[in-house]
C-alpha positions as CSV (number, residue, x, y, z in Angstrom):
1,M,36.5,145.7,166.9
2,R,39.6,148.0,166.6
3,K,41.6,145.0,165.4
4,R,39.1,144.4,162.6
5,M,39.3,148.0,161.6
6,H,43.1,148.0,161.5
7,L,43.0,144.8,159.5
8,A,40.6,146.3,156.9
9,L,42.7,149.4,156.6
10,G,45.8,147.3,156.0
11,V,44.0,145.4,153.2
12,L,43.0,148.6,151.6
13,A,46.5,150.1,151.7
14,A,48.0,146.9,150.2
15,G,45.5,147.0,147.4
16,A,46.3,150.7,146.6
17,L,50.0,149.9,146.6
18,V,49.5,147.0,144.1
19,G,47.3,149.2,141.9
20,A,49.9,152.0,141.8
21,T,52.6,149.5,140.9
22,V,50.5,148.2,138.0
23,L,49.9,151.7,136.7
24,Q,53.6,152.5,136.9
25,A,54.5,149.4,134.9
26,R,52.0,150.3,132.2
27,A,53.5,153.8,131.9
28,V,57.0,152.4,131.5
29,V,56.2,149.5,129.0
30,P,55.3,150.9,125.6
31,A,52.1,149.8,123.9
32,P,52.3,146.8,121.6
33,E,51.8,148.9,118.5
34,V,54.7,151.2,119.5
35,L,57.0,148.1,119.7
36,A,56.1,146.8,116.2
37,A,59.2,146.3,114.1
38,E,59.8,148.6,111.1
39,P,59.1,147.0,107.7
40,A,62.2,145.4,106.1
41,A,63.6,147.0,103.0
42,P,62.9,145.1,99.8
43,P,65.7,142.8,98.7
44,P,67.8,144.2,95.8
45,A,66.8,143.1,92.3
46,A,68.6,140.0,91.1
47,G,71.0,140.1,88.2
48,I,73.7,142.3,86.8
49,A,72.7,146.0,86.6
50,A,73.5,147.8,83.4
51,E,72.3,150.8,81.5
52,G,71.6,151.0,77.8
53,R,70.1,153.0,74.9
54,V,67.7,151.8,72.2
55,V,69.5,152.0,68.8
56,A,69.0,150.7,65.3
57,Y,70.9,147.7,63.9
58,P,73.8,148.7,61.7
59,G,72.5,149.9,58.4
60,A,69.0,150.4,59.7
61,E,69.5,154.1,60.6
62,V,71.0,156.4,58.0
63,R,71.8,160.1,58.0
64,V,71.0,161.6,54.6
65,G,72.9,164.7,53.5
66,A,73.0,167.0,50.5
67,E,75.3,165.9,47.8
68,R,75.8,169.4,46.4
69,A,75.3,173.0,47.4
70,G,72.3,174.9,46.4
71,R,68.8,176.1,47.4
72,L,66.2,173.6,48.3
73,A,63.3,174.0,45.8
74,R,61.0,171.6,47.7
75,V,60.9,169.3,50.7
76,L,58.4,166.5,50.4
77,V,58.4,164.7,53.8
78,E,57.8,165.4,57.5
79,E,59.1,163.6,60.6
80,G,57.2,160.4,61.0
81,T,56.7,159.9,57.3
82,L,57.1,156.3,56.1
83,V,59.2,156.1,53.0
84,R,60.4,153.5,50.5
85,R,63.9,153.1,49.3
86,G,64.7,155.6,46.6
87,Q,61.8,157.8,47.3
88,L,62.4,161.5,46.8
89,L,62.7,163.5,50.0
90,A,63.8,166.9,48.8
91,E,65.2,168.5,45.7
92,I,67.7,171.3,45.1
93,D,66.9,173.9,42.6
94,S,68.4,172.8,39.3
95,A,67.1,175.1,36.6
96,E,70.5,176.1,35.4
97,L,71.7,172.5,35.3
98,R,68.8,171.5,33.2
99,A,69.5,174.3,30.7
100,A,73.2,173.2,30.6
101,L,72.2,169.6,30.0
102,A,70.0,170.6,27.1
103,E,72.9,172.5,25.6
104,A,75.3,169.6,26.1
105,R,72.8,167.3,24.3
106,A,72.6,169.7,21.4
107,R,76.4,169.7,21.1
108,V,76.3,165.9,21.0
109,V,73.9,166.1,18.0
110,E,76.1,168.7,16.3
111,A,79.3,166.6,16.9
112,E,77.7,163.5,15.6
113,A,76.6,165.3,12.4
114,E,80.2,166.6,11.9
115,R,81.5,163.0,12.4
116,R,79.1,161.7,9.8
117,L,80.2,164.4,7.3
118,A,83.9,163.6,8.1
119,G,83.3,159.9,7.5
120,A,81.6,160.5,4.2
121,T,84.5,162.8,3.1
122,L,87.0,160.1,4.1
123,A,85.2,157.5,2.0
124,R,85.2,159.7,-1.1
125,R,88.9,160.5,-0.7
126,Q,89.7,156.8,-0.2
127,E,88.1,156.1,-3.6
128,L,89.9,159.0,-5.2
129,E,93.2,157.9,-3.7
130,Q,92.8,154.4,-5.2
131,E,92.3,156.0,-8.6
132,R,95.4,158.2,-7.9
133,I,93.4,161.3,-8.3
134,I,94.3,162.9,-5.0
135,A,97.5,163.0,-3.0
136,A,98.1,161.0,0.1
137,H,98.2,164.2,2.1
138,D,94.5,164.8,1.4
139,L,93.6,161.3,2.6
140,D,95.5,161.9,5.8
141,Q,93.7,165.1,6.4
142,A,90.3,163.3,6.0
143,L,91.4,160.7,8.5
144,R,92.3,163.5,11.0
145,D,88.9,165.2,10.5
146,V,87.2,161.9,11.3
147,E,89.2,161.5,14.5
148,T,88.6,165.1,15.5
149,A,84.9,164.8,15.0
150,S,84.8,161.5,17.0
151,A,86.7,163.3,19.9
152,R,84.2,166.1,19.8
153,V,81.3,163.6,20.1
154,S,83.0,162.0,23.1
155,T,83.6,165.4,24.8
156,A,79.9,166.4,24.3
157,M,78.7,163.1,25.6
158,A,80.9,163.5,28.7
159,S,79.4,166.9,29.3
160,V,75.9,165.3,29.2
161,D,77.0,162.6,31.7
162,R,78.4,165.3,34.0
163,Y,75.3,167.4,34.0
164,Q,73.1,164.3,34.5
165,A,75.2,163.3,37.5
166,L,74.8,166.8,39.0
167,L,71.1,166.7,38.4
168,E,71.0,163.3,40.2
169,Q,72.8,164.9,43.1
170,S,70.1,167.5,43.2
171,R,67.7,164.8,44.4
172,I,67.9,163.9,48.1
173,A,66.4,160.4,48.2
174,A,65.8,157.7,50.9
175,P,68.7,155.2,50.9
176,I,66.6,152.6,52.8
177,A,62.9,152.0,53.5
178,G,61.9,153.2,56.9
179,T,60.6,156.2,58.9
180,I,61.8,159.8,58.8
181,V,63.0,160.3,62.4
182,A,64.7,163.6,61.9
183,R,64.2,166.5,59.4
184,E,66.8,169.3,59.5
185,V,65.9,171.3,56.3
186,N,63.1,173.4,54.9
187,A,62.1,174.5,51.4
188,G,64.0,177.7,50.3
189,Q,66.9,176.9,52.6
190,M,70.5,177.1,51.3
191,V,72.5,173.9,51.9
192,E,76.1,173.0,51.5
193,T,77.6,169.7,50.3
194,G,77.4,167.2,53.2
195,D,74.8,169.1,55.3
196,H,72.6,166.8,57.3
197,A,69.1,166.9,55.8
198,F,67.2,163.8,57.1
199,T,67.6,160.7,59.2
200,V,65.8,157.5,58.0
201,A,65.5,154.5,60.3
202,D,63.9,151.1,60.0
203,L,62.1,151.0,63.3
204,S,61.4,147.3,63.0
205,R,65.1,146.6,63.5
206,L,65.9,148.0,66.9
207,R,68.2,146.7,69.7
208,I,69.9,147.9,72.8
209,E,73.5,149.0,73.3
210,G,74.2,148.3,77.0
211,E,77.0,149.0,79.3
212,A,77.8,146.7,82.3
213,H,80.5,147.5,84.8
214,E,83.9,145.9,84.0
215,A,83.7,144.1,87.4
216,D,80.7,142.1,86.0
217,A,82.3,141.3,82.6
218,Q,83.2,137.7,83.4
219,A,79.6,137.0,84.4
220,V,77.9,138.2,81.2
221,A,77.3,135.4,78.8
222,L,76.0,135.3,75.2
223,G,72.3,134.4,75.2
224,A,71.7,135.4,78.8
225,P,68.2,136.6,79.6
226,V,67.8,140.3,80.2
227,T,65.0,142.3,81.8
228,I,64.5,145.7,80.3
229,S,62.7,148.7,82.0
230,A,62.4,152.4,81.3
231,D,61.5,155.4,83.4
232,G,58.7,156.4,81.1
233,Y,56.9,153.1,81.6
234,P,56.8,152.6,85.4
235,G,55.8,149.1,86.5
236,R,56.5,147.6,83.1
237,S,59.3,145.5,81.8
238,W,60.2,143.5,78.6
239,R,62.4,140.5,77.9
240,G,65.6,140.4,75.8
241,T,68.7,138.4,75.4
242,V,72.4,139.2,75.2
243,A,73.2,139.1,71.4
244,E,76.8,140.3,71.4
245,V,79.6,140.3,74.0
246,P,82.9,142.0,73.1
247,D,86.3,140.6,74.0
248,S,87.4,143.8,75.8
249,V,86.1,146.6,78.0
250,T,86.0,150.3,77.0
251,L,85.2,153.7,78.4
252,R,81.6,154.6,79.3
253,R,79.8,156.2,76.4
254,I,76.2,156.4,77.9
255,K,75.7,159.2,80.4
256,P,74.4,157.6,83.7
257,Q,70.9,158.7,84.7
258,D,72.1,159.0,88.3
259,P,74.3,162.1,88.4
260,G,76.1,160.6,91.4
261,R,77.5,157.7,89.4
262,P,81.0,158.1,88.0
263,T,81.4,158.5,84.2
264,D,85.1,157.8,83.9
265,V,84.8,154.0,84.4
266,R,85.4,151.1,82.1
267,V,82.4,149.1,80.9
268,L,81.6,146.0,78.9
269,A,79.6,147.2,75.9
270,V,77.0,144.5,75.2
271,K,74.3,144.3,72.6
272,V,70.8,143.2,73.6
273,A,68.2,141.9,71.2
274,F,64.5,142.3,72.1
275,S,62.6,139.1,72.6
276,E,59.1,140.7,72.2
277,P,57.6,143.8,70.7
278,V,58.2,147.0,72.7
279,P,56.8,150.5,72.7
280,L,60.3,152.0,73.3
281,R,61.4,154.8,70.9
282,L,64.8,155.1,69.2
283,G,67.3,156.7,71.6
284,T,65.4,155.8,74.8
285,T,67.6,155.2,77.8
286,V,66.8,151.9,79.6
287,D,67.8,149.9,82.7
288,L,68.9,146.4,82.2
289,R,69.1,143.4,84.6
290,I,71.2,140.6,83.0
291,T,71.0,137.1,84.4
292,P,74.6,136.2,85.3
293,R,76.5,133.2,84.1
294,S,75.8,130.2,86.3
295,G,78.4,129.6,89.0
296,R,78.8,133.3,89.7
């Protein structure tokens, strides 16, 4: 009987020891969810990274300035106004010029009358000279009067042309058809010759001026596909192609969006054409991914 009791107690002790060992093992080994691996970082985007800015094609963006000094009598457009080539944008006060032009035209009429009179006098004296009634000196004087009158007509007409040119310079007109993207003046404002008044741009003719690091210059090829993205349009991108590749590198002109990136580096200034319509505005800074030349 005692042997059976000792045997039962031994079995119970062994069970307890096994249970304690199992519990200790569970405490040491982490739970499966704790051992789960951290998610891997996404792979870097493929292609050559570059930065760019939306610009107009050459001749598709024009700064318009005042051609003469004066006070602006009126300004006829606002930013965003669509204009046609030659359309009047603003006008400098020209009341004095108009009065001077009217006076110059009156002088032309007066000088032409004097020339007609001098011509008639010359014709009469030529007849009298043939009849030996007047001296040769009188005929010479009539010839000089005709020449003097003709010179006065030319001078008066030159004054008319000058005032007309000044009046034309009083008109600030659109040199191209497009959109007013900047207006720097207001009615009543005094302007000097050359002051910037407006910027007109043809927004249907936009492209990107991009800058790729000089280390990637050999991998950028003409016609290479480009993916375009912008901070203002998260999750969206557009297609483009490399339209121009220069033969040399130059200093960076576009300020990097990342302040930690150096600015004193040499870059390849490429031009990128859009392959589809985009909502990007003139001057927008964009990120580019250029497909490298095969074999890179």
